[in-house]
Wavefront OBJ file of the C-alpha trace (Angstrom):
o trace
v 3.711 -39.338 32.126
v 4.328 -36.100 31.654
v 1.871 -33.358 30.489
v 1.225 -31.460 27.337
v 2.148 -27.539 28.285
v -1.470 -26.857 26.535
v -3.447 -28.950 29.134
v -1.607 -26.906 31.861
v -3.168 -23.208 30.592
v -6.459 -22.326 31.494
v -10.222 -22.010 29.327
v -9.507 -18.789 29.171
v -6.107 -18.446 27.953
v -6.394 -21.787 26.302
v -9.247 -20.525 24.254
v -7.254 -16.867 23.140
v -4.387 -18.605 21.450
v -6.946 -20.688 19.043
v -6.008 -19.833 15.451
v -9.405 -17.797 15.280
v -9.349 -15.529 18.256
v -5.594 -14.899 16.668
v -7.472 -14.282 13.322
v -9.675 -12.232 14.622
v -6.808 -9.853 16.520
v -4.640 -10.137 13.266
v -8.135 -8.570 11.367
v -8.658 -5.543 14.045
v -5.122 -4.749 13.878
v -4.761 -4.981 10.297
v -8.132 -2.803 10.147
v -6.976 0.134 12.776
v -3.957 0.455 10.212
v -6.939 1.213 7.276
v -4.788 -1.847 5.162
v -6.212 -4.079 2.680
v -5.472 -7.718 3.290
v -3.142 -7.140 0.321
v -1.830 -4.337 1.618
v -0.650 -5.504 4.701
v 0.823 -8.809 2.954
v 2.844 -6.688 0.536
v 3.781 -5.057 3.815
v 4.663 -8.175 5.901
v 6.747 -8.821 2.660
v 4.400 -12.663 2.644
v 2.001 -14.205 0.278
v -1.326 -12.806 0.307
v -2.472 -15.920 0.802
v -0.877 -16.735 3.519
v -2.025 -13.014 5.243
v -5.636 -14.528 4.147
v -5.268 -18.099 6.306
v -3.992 -16.267 9.081
v -6.215 -13.623 9.527
v -9.533 -16.632 8.682
v -7.908 -18.661 11.822
v -7.467 -21.748 8.723
v -3.925 -21.447 9.581
v -1.711 -20.829 12.796
v 0.557 -17.426 12.589
v 4.178 -18.232 12.068
v 6.571 -16.986 14.614
v 8.277 -14.566 11.939
v 5.477 -12.620 10.742
v 4.529 -12.389 14.505
v 7.960 -11.129 15.078
v 7.583 -8.827 11.670
v 4.149 -7.476 13.246
v 5.933 -6.334 16.443
v 8.305 -4.869 14.572
v 6.659 -3.288 12.234
v 2.911 -2.443 14.002
v 4.306 -1.825 17.884
v 2.122 -4.753 18.951
v 2.788 -7.340 21.805
v 3.519 -11.241 21.094
v 1.172 -10.915 24.424
v -1.657 -9.304 22.561
v -0.972 -11.512 18.846
v -0.690 -14.887 20.706
v -2.633 -14.404 24.143
v -4.820 -11.401 23.750
v -3.273 -9.431 25.948
v -3.706 -5.873 25.280
v -2.150 -4.530 28.603
v 1.149 -3.417 27.086
v -0.004 -1.797 23.721
v 0.190 2.374 22.781
v -2.285 3.878 24.074
v -2.614 4.946 20.299
v -3.177 1.503 18.580
v -5.194 0.658 22.150
v -8.152 2.835 21.117
v -7.737 1.742 17.048
v -8.244 -2.243 17.869
v -10.360 -2.057 20.346
v -12.813 -0.628 18.309
v -12.165 -2.642 15.624
v -12.494 -6.137 17.813
v -15.981 -4.219 19.258
v -17.580 -3.800 16.174
l 1 2 3 4 5 6 7 8 9 10 11 12 13 14 15 16 17 18 19 20 21 22 23 24 25 26 27 28 29 30 31 32 33 34 35 36 37 38 39 40 41 42 43 44 45 46 47 48 49 50 51 52 53 54 55 56 57 58 59 60 61 62 63 64 65 66 67 68 69 70 71 72 73 74 75 76 77 78 79 80 81 82 83 84 85 86 87 88 89 90 91 92 93 94 95 96 97 98 99 100 101 102
């Protein structure tokens, strides 16, 4: 019998990794950068509908788009995927934190 890796995660981590939770963080990041959804999609070189699906939690974030977000906006995969903001640069942390608390 083998276990699925996700079944070994603490509930708080599993909840933070849902597409909806990731989407909320993506929206907060976009707003913190003062970009519209279409500007964010254009910045990443992806279809605008893809960004909307990611942000609304209708589609899981692809690895390549997550990597682009890390490279272009100095966020971490820990933040994007699991919601761990402890390693974000302070300036970005403050902007994103204010957007997530709205």
